[in-house]
PAKE-697520 format. One record per atom (N, C-alpha, C): x, y, z. Coordinates in steps of 0.001 Angstrom, whole numbers, padded with zeros to 6 digits, always signed. Layout:
N
XYZ...
% end
This chain:
472
-020174-013947+020888-019024-013884+020214-018962-014322+018792-018531-013730+017997-018318-014370+016560-017032-015329+016570-016870-016063+015616-015909-017402+015619-014479-016522+015624-013551-016842+016048-012297-015847+016044-011389-016631+015060-010427-015968+014600-009347-016739+013491-008662-017511+014384-007511-018464+013604-006874-019492+014065-005597-019281+013625-005392-018745+012225-003961-018559+011921-003393-017352+012515-001935-017554+012581-001290-016287+013305-001587-015054+012362-001444-014836+011190-001778-013769+010209-003184-013287+010222-004173-014032+010553-005230-013479+010707-005639-012868+012093-004782-013430+013096-005090-012946+014424-004100-011150+014255-002989-011419+013644-002391-010225+013756-003276-009062+013118-003770-009617+012107-004342-008595+011082-005769-008153+011789-006690-009060+012637-007541-008405+013306-007343-007330+014157-006027-007527+014973-005708-006764+016016-005284-005294+015353-004407-005275+014254-004198-004150+013521-005274-003503+012881-006504-004211+012460-007772-003461+012001-008689-003047+013126-008573-003521+014091-009649-002946+015198-009244-001718+015601-007824-001322+015675-007390-000196+016190-007679+000650+017669-008072-000715+018205-008444-000231+019696-006944-000343+020673-006288-001570+020153-005262-001810+021110-004156-001300+020435-003180-000613+021489-001986+000246+021191-000792-000001+022247+000285-000487+021670+001427-000960+022479+002874-000793+022233+003503-001590+023075+005262-001877+022845+005265-003509+023013+006288-003833+022175+006585-005346+021793+007940-005001+022421+008386-005931+023352+010065-006029+023587+010195-007273+023457+011278-007824+022875+011537-009211+022719+013091-009436+022610+013749-010145+023624+015069-010618+024073+015336-012018+023651+016092-012349+022782+016516-013750+022438+016476-014504+021235+015369-014139+020511+015290-014701+019296+014717-014092+018290+015020-012959+018103+014658-011984+017042+013287-011324+017568+012981-010515+016705+011438-009817+017019+010408-010825+016042+010101-012227+016781+009487-013003+015785+007932-012778+016044+007675-011912+017272+006166-011881+017269+005554-010597+016745+006367-009453+016589+006147-008198+016111+006211-008289+014657+006944-009085+014226+007029-009470+012564+005796-009976+012012+005295-010510+013021+003850-010842+011864+002992-009749+011969+002699-008584+012888+001951-007306+012693+002276-006592+011711+003919-006634+011596+004331-005738+010366+004105-006319+009024+004317-007725+009216+004072-008288+007848+002630-008540+007192+001561-008510+007955+000109-008382+007742-000267-007220+007125+000385-006049+007609-000055-004626+007341-000810-004219+008152-000794-002604+008257-001816-001608+009274-001020-002020+010557+000307-002093+010608+000959-002040+012198+000817-000819+012914+000860+000152+011876+001121+001318+012322-000272+001753+013565-001239+001258+013426-002207+001349+014454-002169+000706+015717-001187-000083+015420-000817-001175+016664+000242-001013+017327+001268-000762+016808+002991-000721+017412+003146+000543+017719+003128+001005+019074+003883+002115+019360+005312+002303+019210+006068+000826+019633+007275+000880+020047+007726-000415+019822+008778-000887+019160+009541-002329+019264+010765-002333+019549+011205-003218+020312+012824-003099+020644+013167-004621+021103+014790-004688+020863+015480-005821+021413+016632-005205+021925+017172-006092+023037+018213-005434+023805+019042-006700+024246+019778-007231+023247+020534-008479+023176+021948-008515+024046+022703-007332+024153+023517-007202+025128+023336-006944+026390+024064-008146+027401+023827-008004+028751+023872-006459+029191+024693-005897+029255+024964-004481+029553+023831-003606+029311+023288-003727+027950+022545-002810+027645+021004-003064+028265+020780-004567+028337+019654-004924+028911+019545-004561+030325+020692-004896+030764+020706-004474+032478+020468-002876+032724+020935-001922+031794+020670-000461+031842+019465-000332+031810+018690-000831+030863+017304-000535+030876+016459-001154+031762+016539-002537+032201+015621-003009+032957+016370-003424+034615+017411-002959+034847+018311-003572+035810+018781-005001+035865+019912-005232+036860+020701-006381+036868+019643-007312+037053+020033-008654+036670+019282-009952+036834+019950-011118+036850+020009-011924+037871+020879-013248+037584+020844-013894+036590+019755-014138+036059+019317-014755+035134+018381-014119+033650+018855-014150+032515+018109-013294+031725+017007-014038+031215+016819-015328+031252+015818-015934+030625+014882-016464+032117+014178-015609+032369+013677-015737+033776+012554-014941+033955+011347-015495+034844+010316-014815+035176+010601-013298+035828+011862-013179+036673+012212-011813+037373+012519-010877+036369+013314-011250+035073+013607-010571+033997+012232-010225+033034+011477-011075+033023+010177-010603+031950+009307-009705+032773+009076-009791+034243+008341-008651+035137+009283-007443+034926+010636-007731+034947+010762-006124+034936+010751-005316+033637+010906-006241+032330+010432-005698+031211+009052-005151+031139+007788-006013+031607+006585-005622+031519+006571-004172+032369+007254-004229+033636+007090-003077+034362+007507-002127+033835+008813-001723+033211+009375-000533+032697+008711-000441+031590+008096-001068+030597+007543-000662+029387+006008-000164+029514+005497-000609+030739+004264-000155+030845+004509+001260+031391+005160+001559+032347+005602+002895+032672+005819+003750+031753+006703+003411+030999+007181+004097+029722+005808+004587+029039+005159+003546+028598+004158+003420+027717+003186+004697+027985+002654+004478+029128+001605+005622+030114+002036+007136+030146+003398+006949+030698+004280+008340+030565+003917+008985+029152+004196+008593+028403+004557+009192+027056+003282+009125+026322+002299+008346+026322+001128+008388+025771-000422+008450+026037-000295+008030+027343-001710+008439+028020-002436+009782+028004-001580+010751+028167-002243+012136+027845-003017+012450+026850-002155+012045+025663-002738+012191+024189-003906+011147+023881-003720+010133+024189-004688+009003+023379-005153+007905+024280-004870+008460+025620-005267+007500+026640-006665+007099+026890-007670+008099+026738-009015+008179+026753-009759+007328+025560-009162+007068+024546-009639+006202+023578-008925+004936+023311-007912+004547+024098-006880+003411+023643-006854+002618+024609-006809+001228+024576-006577+000042+025370-005219-000176+025103-004301+000239+026307-002827-000026+025853-002508-001301+026476-001311-001837+025615-000767-003500+025946+000864-002996+026124+001347-003934+026646+002753-004527+026424+003029-005832+026220+003633-006204+025248+004038-007684+025205+005720-007625+025192+006088-008701+025922+007332-009158+026328+007812-010510+026208+008843-010819+025641+009427-012029+025964+011169-012134+026042+011301-013259+026884+012445-013250+027253+012984-014762+026721+014035-015261+025805+013709-016568+025312+015269-016938+025069+015442-018385+025133+016926-018736+024418+016461-019909+023692+016879-019639+022391+016615-021098+021360+017722-021304+021163+017905-022753+020150+018937-023066+020029+020042-022265+019204+021149-022285+019124+022226-021373+018403+023427-022340+018323+024482-021802+017616+025337-022163+017104+026330-022699+018602+025933-021748+019545+027011-022009+021024+025877-022382+021742+024655-022849+021594+023680-023262+022578+022967-024483+021947+023194-025813+022040+022567-026732+021462+021707-027383+022322+020654-026868+022670+019718-027485+023985+018293-026950+023378+017520-027533+024265+015993-027288+023907+015752-025726+024191+014831-025306+023459+014694-023834+023566+013658-023456+024871+013653-022420+025514+012569-022389+026640+012528-020513+026488+011224-020660+027416+011321-018942+027700+010045-018549+027936+010069-017257+028459+009031-016283+029260+008257-015423+028384+006841-015395+028416+006170-014577+027602+005224-014088+028272+004898-012674+028095+003916-011987+028992+003129-010825+028142+002129-010650+028605+001318-009457+028024+000399-008816+029030+000762-007368+029211-000055-006714+030147-001111-005691+029407-002261-005662+029686-003289-005062+028798-004513-004432+029510-004933-003257+028934-006199-003159+029468-007564-003402+028784-008574-003645+029478-009825-004193+028639-010481-003079+028456-010423-001896+029132-010985-000578+028680-009967+000790+028789-010217+001599+028070-009285+002762+028146-009195+003422+029917-007937+003588+030225-007725+003839+031492-008145+003220+032601-008174+001815+032479-008625+001271+033509-007082+000401+034021-007327-000294+035081-006342-000863+035583-006050-002142+034969-004562-002459+034399-004121-003514+033399-004434-005035+034181-004379-005891+033254-004614-007319+033747-003356-008010+032987-003074-008932+033535-001517-009772+032982-001857-011028+032655-001303-011698+031713-001191-013247+031476+000519-013400+031309+001094-014176+031976+002407-014727+031534+002475-016276+031832+003084-016715+030587+003323-018208+030426+004680-018300+030313+005164-019816+030565+006580-020340+030308+006376-021476+029455+007177-021444+028404+007243-022383+027191+008281-023161+026919+008275-024173+026260+009565-024956+026027+009131-025309+024489+010279-025127+023867+010395-025422+022311+011022-026598+021871+010695-027438+021125+011231-028867+020974+011582-029112+019390+011682-027754+018729+011851-028176+017561+013363-028152+017421+013960-029209+016421+015506-029361+016418+016522-028420+016149+015953-027319+015273+016858-026069+014653+016425-024786+015050+017094-023666+014803+016801-022570+015692+015647-021749+014954+015637-021962+013447+014954-021388+012617+013171-021737+012916+013278-023245+013369+011577-023639+013758+011514-023085+014846+012446-023148+015960+012034-022448+017089+011440-021188+017198+012116-020440+016367+011842-018937+016320+010485-019071+015503+010218-019676+014704+009019-019735+013742+007764-019923+015025+008035-021014+015742+007011-021350+016801+006765-020162+017834+008103-019684+018190+008077-018666+019443+006879-017508+018750+007014-017079+017572+006343-015993+016651+004952-016325+016726+004312-017663+016540+003053-017870+016394+002559-018029+017744+003116-018562+018629+002858-018554+020104+002580-017220+020685+003853-016283+020448+003562-014982+020987+002073-014114+020392+001813-014330+019142+000560-013879+018369-000401-014476+019193-000683-015824+019423-001538-016204+020063-001931-015869+021670-000824-015684+022022-000944-015249+023476-001547-013871+023335-001025-012865+022711-001702-011398+022772-002944-011419+022221-003516-012134+021171-004695-012415+020448-005743-012669+021592-005412-013816+022518-006379-014531+023307-006311-013609+024796-005429-012782+025025-005667-011857+026099-006554-010827+025929-006546-010220+024646-007583-009153+024301-009101-009727+024043-009029-010962+023114-010244-011701+022940-010980-012479+023716-009922-013383+024610-010762-014246+025345-010318-014334+026852-009980-013309+027274-009663-012876+028666-011001-013178+029437-012034-013088+028848-013439-013581+029689-013697-015053+029762-012859-016045+029161-013252-017391+028745-011814-017938+028807-011088-017948+030088-009833-018514+030183-009536-020127+029903-010665-020810+029851-010634-022107+029488-010310-022246+027874-010955-021121+027260-010500-021299+025816-009362-020633+025519-009006-019461+026349-007622-018496+026294-006746-019607+026195-006711-020502+027136-005567-021798+027077-005505-022619+025754-006533-023037+025157-006520-023657+024189-006107-023066+022666-006406-021750+022962-006179-020828+021709-004486-020624+021573-004091-020891+022759-002281-020689+022753-001772-021565+021984-002306-022489+021581-001635-023862+020932-002275-023825+019135-003102-022520+018836-003231-022610+017339-002031-022583+016778-001970-023546+015790-001115-023624+014630+000305-023999+014992-000062-024846+016413+001283-025617+017146+000576-026905+017413+001735-027692+017698+001545-029028+018123+002507-029303+019269+002036-030481+020211+002947-030493+021331+004189-031242+020863+004600-031627+019615+005971-032144+019358+006789-030759+019123+006149-029472+019024+006898-028331+018679+006898-027719+020129+005979-027525+020780+005758-026332+021705+004740-026941+023116+005558-026675+024241+004954-026977+025497+004774-025953+026305+003624-025530+026829+003301-024411+027859+003204-025122+029207+004025-024770+030055+003974-025653+031229+003509-024901+032400+003193-023519+032275+002913-022863+033308+002032-021404+032858+001088-021144+033490+000301-019988+033059-000021-019092+034341+000061-017742+034257-000310-017019+035505-001046-015877+035072-002402-015729+035535-003130-014645+035228-003681-013842+036294-003586-012436+036145-003823-011763+037214-004415-010304+036762-004949-009467+037724-005549-008306+037448-007289-008529+037540-007905-007469+037318-009323-007280+037270-009822-008190+036029-009497-008385+035192-010119-009400+034135-009971-010766+034504-009097-011237+035619-008990-012513+036116-009403-012555+037462-010323-011521+038123-010586-011573+039183-011115-012634+040261-012031-013497+039150-012675-014662+039536-012095-015969+039091-010806-015925+038641-010016-017087+037835-009319-017778+039171-009305-019046+039108-008684-019537+040380-007549-020133+039512-006014-019696+039946-005022-020261+039211-004910-021988+039044-005084-022536+040296-005286-024042+040181-005855-024742+039203-007127-024004+039026-008032-024470+037678-007365-024422+036534-006413-023301+036435-005729-023201+035011-004656-023882+035106-004105-024535+036303-002913-025387+036137-003566-026851+035620-004636-027051+036429-005382-028438+035877-005825-028349+034348-006423-027278+033883-006303-027191+032408-005309-027352+031572-004432-026916+032006-002937-026989+031056-002537-028584+030895-002939-029442+031854-002561-030700+031707-003945-031439+031029-005020-031178+031385-006196-031529+030823-006412-031367+029302-006050-030038+028664-005969-029907+027380-004883-030089+026915-003892-030880+027384-002526-031427+026621-001816-030492+026238-001328-029244+027099-000551-027977+026485+000798-028824+027531+000539-029475+028339+001861-030132+029003+001553-031111+029829+002446-031985+030340+002048-033155+030850+002105-033110+032562+002589-032058+032805+002366-031877+034142+002569-030316+034663+001890-029903+035657+001819-028558+036228+001867-028551+037679+002199-027402+038189+002494-027189+040022+001882-026072+040419+001349-026300+041804+000882-025066+042504+001221-025164+043802+001681-023940+044571+002007-024159+046112+000816-024399+046953+000918-024580+048125+000054-024887+049325-000860-023548+049112-000076-022287+048997-001139-021158+048841-001790-020998+047543-001709-021932+046614-002243-021538+045183-001557-021051+044110-000294-020669+044271+000638-019958+043491+001214-020768+042630+000808-020620+041180+001339-021468+040300+003052-021444+040289+003710-022512+039942+005125-022651+039706+005802-023070+038566+006605-022708+037934+007227-023242+036605+008251-024689+037036+008056-025670+036706+008789-026729+036770+010069-026470+037486+010921-025967+036613+012524-025720+036613+012796-024722+037769+011703-023674+038185+012075-022885+039390+011766-023837+040651+010977-024706+040774+010911-025719+041903+011728-026681+041880+012293-027365+040950+013004-028618+040839+014349-028617+040496+015031-027567+039924+016269-027463+039387+017337-027851+040352+017962-028911+040050+018979-029508+041138+018506-029710+042435+017493-029986+042824+016798-030203+043898+016388-031651+044077+016571-032446+045436+016009-033566+045554+014798-033667+045668+013715-034810+045470+012602-034543+045334+011850-035829+046249+010943-035331+046851+010298-036627+047194+008555-036598+046877+008230-037630+046134+006765-037674+045865+005916-038664+045972+004664-038170+046281+003553-039403+046550+002530-039206+045866+002147-040262+045077+000798-040255+044461-000236-040569+044846-001494-040215+044421-002685-040417+045142-003750-039883+044524-005007-040101+045180-006169-039433+044767-006362-038237+045777-005956-038454+046975-006112-037724+048113-007644-037029+048368-008566-038240+048406-010051-037749+048648-010606-038768+049534-010311-038327+050825-009474-037503+051157-007874-037726+051836-007015-037140+052176-005950-037500+052406-006071-038016+053907-005583-039208+054253-005766-039790+055362-004415-039838+056348-004801-040548+057382-003322-040695+058538-002362-041624+057668-002739-042601+056971-001779-043218+056436-000880-042702+055249-001771-041731+054642-001180-041204+053391+000191-040090+054221-000348-039466+055474+000724-038702+055715+001869-039439+056501+001459-040534+057070+002589-041311+057593+003435-041823+056795+002858-042378+055513+003848-042926+054437+004795-041627+054063+004221-040506+053796+005110-039329+053778+006522-039166+054654+006029-038983+055866+006845-038690+056879+007947-039691+057291+007621-040959+056867+008608-042023+057171+009584-042063+055986+008998-041907+054804+009766-041515+053414+010906-040426+053575+010459-039414+054224+011105-038023+054314+012127-038266+055564+011770-039198+056506+013116-039405+057428+014004-040313+056659+013804-041093+055876+014440-042191+055161+015526-041322+054230+015069-040249+053491+015788-039479+052629+016808-038758+053522+016357-038350+054767+017320-037269+055494+018513-038300+055976+018613-039521+055988+019555-040029+056081+020791-040198+055076+020173-040072+053795+021093-039941+052448+021889-038887+052480+023357-039167+052548+024326-038335+053013+024497-037318+051467+024025-037613+050354+023881-036918+049091+023056-035328+049211+022002-035692+050146+021575-034427+050563+021952-033483+051265+023077-033753+051967+023779-032800+052767+023036-032092+053697+021827-032671+054424+021216-031856+055218+020238-031201+054631+019870-030806+053250+018890-030120+052721+017638-031038+052609+016513-030277+052984+015243-030976+052739+014877-031117+051372+014213-032390+050736+013708-032630+049415+012437-031738+049375+012187-031352+048156+011206-030570+047879+009947-031867+047694+008856-031625+048437+007715-032660+048610+006702-032382+047668+006353-033320+046997+005279-033299+045621+004221-034174+046126+002768-033544+046120+001632-034555+046124+001031-034648+044879+001213-035710+044000+000967-035773+042769-000677-036500+042604-001323-035648+041739-002607-036269+041380-002494-036393+039903-003234-037472+039411-003047-037533+038086-004409-037433+037338-004590-037030+035900-005882-037265+035471-006927-038110+035848-006080-039520+035857-006978-040803+036055-007505-040397+037438-006802-040137+038586-007443-040188+039822-008499-038823+039816-008279-037917+038985-009259-036769+038938-010793-037326+038198-010405-037945+037005-011659-038264+036359-012477-039288+036726-011781-040393+037392-012310-041631+037677-013094-042431+036892-014474-042473+036929-015326-043015+036048-016140-041768+035130-015803-040798+035612-016499-039429+034852-015853-038815+033696-016536-038607+032886-016119-038156+031447-015640-036605+031617-015750-035907+032692-015236-034632+032922-014771-034497+034480-013886-033504+034559-013363-033356+035879-014479-032479+036752-014628-032826+037846-015502-032147+038904-014464-031119+039499-014538-029846+039042-013824-028849+039484-013698-028597+041182-015074-028476+041631-015293-028384+043070-014626-029654+043758-014674-030818+043282-013896-031876+044077-012550-031616+043898-012122-031184+042801-010511-030920+042590-009929-029891+043617-010593-028765+043597-010468-027924+044648-010455-028288+045934-011416-029029+046444-011625-029897+047741-010107-030384+048041-009648-031362+047014-008468-031897+047340-007382-031169+047553-007290-029964+046693-006394-028983+047009-006448-028444+048071-007435-027905+048543-007410-027278+049980-007097-027912+050894-007255-029336+051044-007027-029981+052166-005456-030580+052102-004874-030674+050868-003613-030688+050523-002555-029555+051206-003363-028542+050901-002897-027079+051399-002515-026928+052563-003395-027525+053464-003263-027547+055204-001778-027907+055697-001096-028763+054647-000080-029244+055033+001363-028566+054521+000870-027546+053574+002072-026864+053120+002973-027237+052022+002347-028216+051422+003108-029224+050443+002679-028862+048766+003842-028945+047827+003197-028391+046506+002305-029611+045893+001358-029241+045067+000586-030098+044327+001048-030340+043028+001233-031293+042247+001720-031532+041038+000280-032286+040618+000082-032142+039388-001012-032493+038441-000438-032994+037155-000531-033980+036707+000212-034897+035630-000889-035728+034906-000631-036081+033702-001486-037156+033006-000405-038410+032909+000424-038569+033780+001291-039920+033700+000642-040958+034709+000272-042120+034145-000183-043192+034837+000893-044272+035567+002245-044090+034750+003204-044981+035244+004381-044173+035890+004714-044817+036949+005644-044229+037680+007371-044184+036795+007355-044954+035892+008732-044538+035056+008427-043470+034283+007513-043009+034015+007071-041827+033166+007414-040478+034265+006744-040612+035385+006966-039697+036246+008595-039365+036626+009229-040660+036714+010819-040372+037074+011546-039785+035872+011022-040168+034674+011651-039449+033187+011691-038020+033218+010010-037686+033619+009883-036334+033723+010764-035303+034685+010775-035822+036074+011727-035415+037085+013139-035072+036954+013763-036082+036222+014899-036202+035668+015441-035103+034705+014592-034615+034005+014364-033315+033126+014965-032320+033846+014565-032168+035368+015026-030927+035858+016238-031141+037039+016191-032345+037110+017273-032653+038402+018004-033963+038280+018880-033754+038803+020116-034868+038865+020318-035439+040085+019462-034874+041115+019517-035202+042654+018792-036326+042815+018874-037082+044283+018039-038107+044459+016706-037820+044402+015924-039043+044190+014310-038790+044138+013812-040024+044574+012878-039637+045907+012169-040783+046391+010804-040977+046172+010348-042084+045656+008863-042145+045519+008082-043078+046402+007327-042442+047119+006593-043103+048234+005302-044100+047657+005343-045117+048198+004049-046114+047463+003612-047180+048545+002552-047605+048784+002258-048906+049527+002598-050087+048937+002483-051126+049727+002871-052623+049108+001999-052860+048246+000633-052982+048076-000025-053028+046946+000295-052322+045674+000687-051052+045644+001298-050735+044696+002664-051125+043990+003305-051656+044999+004680-052467+044308+004090-053701+043723+003336-054152+044252+002820-055420+043720+002404-055313+042547+001358-054189+042207+001008-054107+040812+002409-053592+039778+003209-052915+040249+004467-052561+039433+004950-053639+039036+004946-054911+039518+005620-056139+039398+004637-057020+038159+003347-056366+037889+002510-057092+036866+003035-056969+035485+003647-057716+034675+004247-057745+033385+002967-057033+032476+001695-057415+032815+000619-056882+031773+000551-055508+031659+001071-054586+032478+000973-053215+032453+002165-052622+031424+002964-053702+030938+004095-052961+030147+003934-053688+028687+002885-054278+028337+002752-055090+027032+002895-054109+025758+002976-052698+025946+003088-051876+024754+004720-051466+024729+005511-051868+025707+006705-051469+025599+007797-052446+024998+008287-052022+023945+008880-053386+023239+010190-054243+024377+010342-053512+025247+011405-054095+026355+010511-054623+027322+009390-054504+027395+008435-054872+028456+008851-054341+030193+008830-055057+031045+008905-054777+032527+010293-054328+032372+011296-054611+031701+012383-054491+031862+013093-052966+031287+012159-052648+030480+012601-051419+029553+011963-050368+030686+010661-050553+031248+010000-049909+032259+010632-049609+033395+011643-050655+034131+012268-050499+035348+013703-049658+035002+014048-049986+033782+015298-049212+033390+015116-047819+033130+013799-047275+032857+013551-045965+033041+013557-045451+034386+012578-046145+035230+012198-046106+036577+013547-045873+037147+014416-046836+037387+015567-046770+038087+016958-045675+037794+016693-045143+036598+017948-044670+035981+018221-043370+036812+019425-043354+037246+019766-042146+038014+019261-042474+039608+019171-041671+040547+018986-041718+041698+017497-042012+042139+016868-042892+041691+015650-043017+042085+015233-044184+043015+014704-044227+043948+014568-044864+045252+012822-045018+045335+012305-046331+045641+010919-046457+046114+010942-046702+047484+010121-045797+048203+010060-046215+049761+008860-046721+049772+008777-048078+050381+007531-049114+050430+007006-049134+051820+005926-048592+051874+005196-048929+053241+004602-050168+053450+004657-050734+054658+004023-052118+054597+002419-052273+054458+002011-053607+054642+000452-053539+054504+000209-054967+055040-001138-054947+055529-001664-056294+056277-002769-056983+055571-002331-058256+055503-003255-058819+054541-004955-058864+055192-006024-058551+054858-007238-058362+055386-007573-059549+055900-007244-060983+055103-007660-061899+055641-006927-062892+056524-005736-063021+056247-004650-063806+057064-004023-063062+058247-004227-061499+057849-003114-060648+058873-002025-060816+059134-001503-061371+057915-000020-061311+057894+000628-059917+057371+001597-059270+057980+002370-057988+057615+003120-058337+056439+002713-057665+055480+003648-057983+054117+004676-056662+054221+006055-056878+053856+006593-055572+053818+007626-055835+052391+008256-054623+052258+009092-054720+050923+010322-055704+051218+010609-056212+052277+011665-057230+052745+011115-058504+052443+010040-058976+052746+009221-060209+052574+008617-060718+051493+008240-059502+050641+007263-059456+049519+007931-060573+048552+006711-061328+048046+007545-062282+046968+007027-061916+045400+007666-061499+044909+007615-061067+043386+007226-062457+042913+006803-062193+041557+006408-063330+040487+007549-064132+040326+007439-065292+040187+008659-066294+039854+009590-065708+039052+009297-065635+038030+010188-064969+036726+010904-063755+037188+010037-062987+038011+010891-061702+038564+011397-061576+039670+011928-062860+040688+012207-062833+041752+013644-062206+041802+014548-063002+041010+015800-062314+040778+016004-060867+040680+015309-060157+039835+014949-058808+039434+014641-058004+040757+013641-058615+041446+013290-057762+042674+014425-057956+043885+015123-059008+043888+016101-059194+044689+017283-058298+044427+017675-058218+043080+018482-057240+042923+018226-055874+043054+016969-055366+043193+016626-054009+043389+016589-053728+044846+016179-054746+045885+016221-054785+047135+017572-054464+047571+018459-055522+047192+019929-055480+047779+020406-054230+047388+020233-053635+046091+020701-052411+045782+020294-051288+046460+019173-051373+047070+018589-050285+047469+017678-049488+046792+017326-049477+045563+016459-049033+044897+015134-049380+045281+014945-050191+046058+013435-050421+046711+013969-050533+048256+013484-049674+048985+013764-049671+050511+012261-049713+051290+012617-050849+052124+011373-050922+053018+011112-049908+054146+009888-049309+054589+009523-048568+055648+009422-049320+056799+010662-049393+057556+010492-050329+059033+009445-049879+059968+009874-048378+060112+009327-047701+061238+007943-047118+060709+006637-047581+061229+005258-047106+060777+004268-047126+061892+003022-046527+061714+002120-046708+063041+001030-047646+062599+001247-048689+063244+000510-050076+063013-001159-049749+062853-001685-048689+063461-003249-048549+063372-003542-048253+062069-002453-047561+061311-002771-047034+060096-003104-047911+058951-002551-049334+059342-002406-050530+058255-004245-050634+058309-004937-050525+059137-006426-050522+059022-007193-049580+058231-006372-048588+057881-006941-047539+057018-006858-047915+055403-008476-047699+055066-008490-047873+053471-009174-046459+053031-008507-045842+051943-009201-044513+051563-010647-044581+051096-010845-045818+050218-012115-046061+049755-013223-046156+051003-012973-047011+052120-013562-046960+053328-013756-045639+054123-012834-044773+054002-012906-043219+054661-014103-042766+053839-014168-042635+052735-014941-042131+051707-016247-042364+051660-016408-043739+052070-017879-044162+051964-018509-043645+053137-017749-043858+054640-017912-043419+055463-018596-042195+055941-017508-041279+055517-017998-039812+055614-019284-039516+054799-019673-040014+053720-020529-039772+052847-021784-040354+053372-021861-041192+054409-023065-041989+055004-023155-041671+056556-022350-040477+056786-022706-040054+058098-022139-040799+059185-021206-041822+059048-020461-042849+060034-019172-041953+060453-019371-041246+061754-018155-040465+062191-016943-041313+062833-016832-042270+062178-015876-043077+062662-014439-042902+061655-014937-042158+060550-013894-041851+059569-012996-040658+059928-013559-039500+061336-012705-038730+061268-011530-039142+062235-011480-040346+062842-010204-041029+063560-009131-041378+062513-009551-041620+061230-008680-041874+059885-007910-040877+059275-008633-039539+059501-007717-038441+058905-007041-037567+059988-006145-036521+059239-005891-035650+060179-006997-034663+060945-006705-034183+062005-007552-033525+062768-008331-032047+061979-007265-031460+061216-007290-030431+060709-008059-030637+059333-008004-031706+058478-008554-032229+057177-010035-032343+057716-010310-033022+058827-011698-033637+059530-012603-032264+059745-011650-031172+060214-012721-030002+060619-012990-029345+059077-012090-029283+058221-012253-028795+057054-013500-029441+056335-013198-030704+056250-014305-031711+055502-015917-031252+056012-015964-031311+057459-017248-031145+057674-017756-029534+057791-016579-028689+057910-016897-027249+057777-017597-026937+056351-016792-027459+055390-017285-027096+054071-017774-027828+053271-018309-029092+054166-019263-030128+053434-018364-030805+052067-017353-031036+052041-016505-031586+051043-016657-033130+050892-016389-033456+049642-016537-034999+049084-017580-035544+049497-018822-034838+049581-020215-035560+049604-020380-035604+051323-019883-035076+052047-019840-035231+053433-021423-035231+053814-021762-036075+054650-022972-036065+055312-022990-036286+056826-023634-034934+057550-023774-035215+059061-024123-036624+059404-023360-036794+060629-023819-037979+061271-025336-037950+061889-026136-038962+061640-027456-039035+062032-027511-038908+063772-028482-038168+064331-028618-038100+065645-029564-039313+066306-029103-039668+067343-029232-040832+068141-030842-040276+068745-031764-041169+068663-032982-040855+069432-033224-041411+070863
% end
């Protein structure tokens, strides 16, 4: 494949000149910013079958059906479905044998005189890779960070051109497709926090790996997928929801990991602010957990972790956040409800090491101010000292001398909650030991992980599993 253009006008011109693709542009909410590029560079008559905007809600509903929210995946999907149906009905007989049809759609809310908020929107393209073949589809969700409407519209136009061009030219190379979305843009202008690819062009693509790549290529700071591997846009999952999050490497998930989670969930159920509702449970893996000492991420290893987490029905969060206060700040972008963060006593001790905050002007006080702003609580699981046998809990933990009063305040105020009910046998489980045992054929590891996980690891030979040596 020859090198592809990176500038939006070059991409639009290439599509116009190829004259293979022909389709519809429908854009709601920010003007016709994407199709404008194709008209501006010339030759659009060979590419654009129709372009349309429907700003009035009654008009939009008449075309695409009623919708609770106009900037939503549901509305975007209705736009793609309806316009694809019309495109084939009107043009397939006359030119379908020689044309790859496409529909580009977006529904967006940018800054305006009446709406002084960050912009966001759904964009999608449905396209054929060959004439009269089943179409494929790429759908993304984006957030726009520019401070004024004109700049947000400009960024949206560039993103839309990038999306259409990448779908047409890079569908066989999905990792490159992701990177091309940000050509001509930067993270201080745009964030792409969800992508879903479907159809025959992406039959071999695992949606979980694309979510991983969104974070790895820094198109966003966090991405989510369900236990079934379905990608989720953060606001769809977290909007006004209480959250319980456990951070870890999950290589593999152990009995103590699950006990920590369940005991924390029990604590949150007692919170009257939840009014009987279950919190959204997130199992978070950071890029640091996934990379380890390696320069690149092992995709097979990542999917093994995702598969075993999926056995318990929990949503997986991938992030590039190493610090707890950064995670808390991210979650508060989407919810004002209580947030519980599960951690063990050694992690709590690490949080009170001031060396970790040397780059912050306000040091540990600034970090904790961010962490505990709003309804954030740390649920702390106890730890048994391996040498002395002492049981250390959040209640008897001794913070460094200069921070003892701060710790006492956080404990008394409920920002830090000890987990009093726990399974004593779990205190003997160390994740590193579990991994070492399963890689050396020591079957004692099987008692340290849930039975479902043990069976899956042995069946699929995950995490470097080695069969136990037979006794002579």
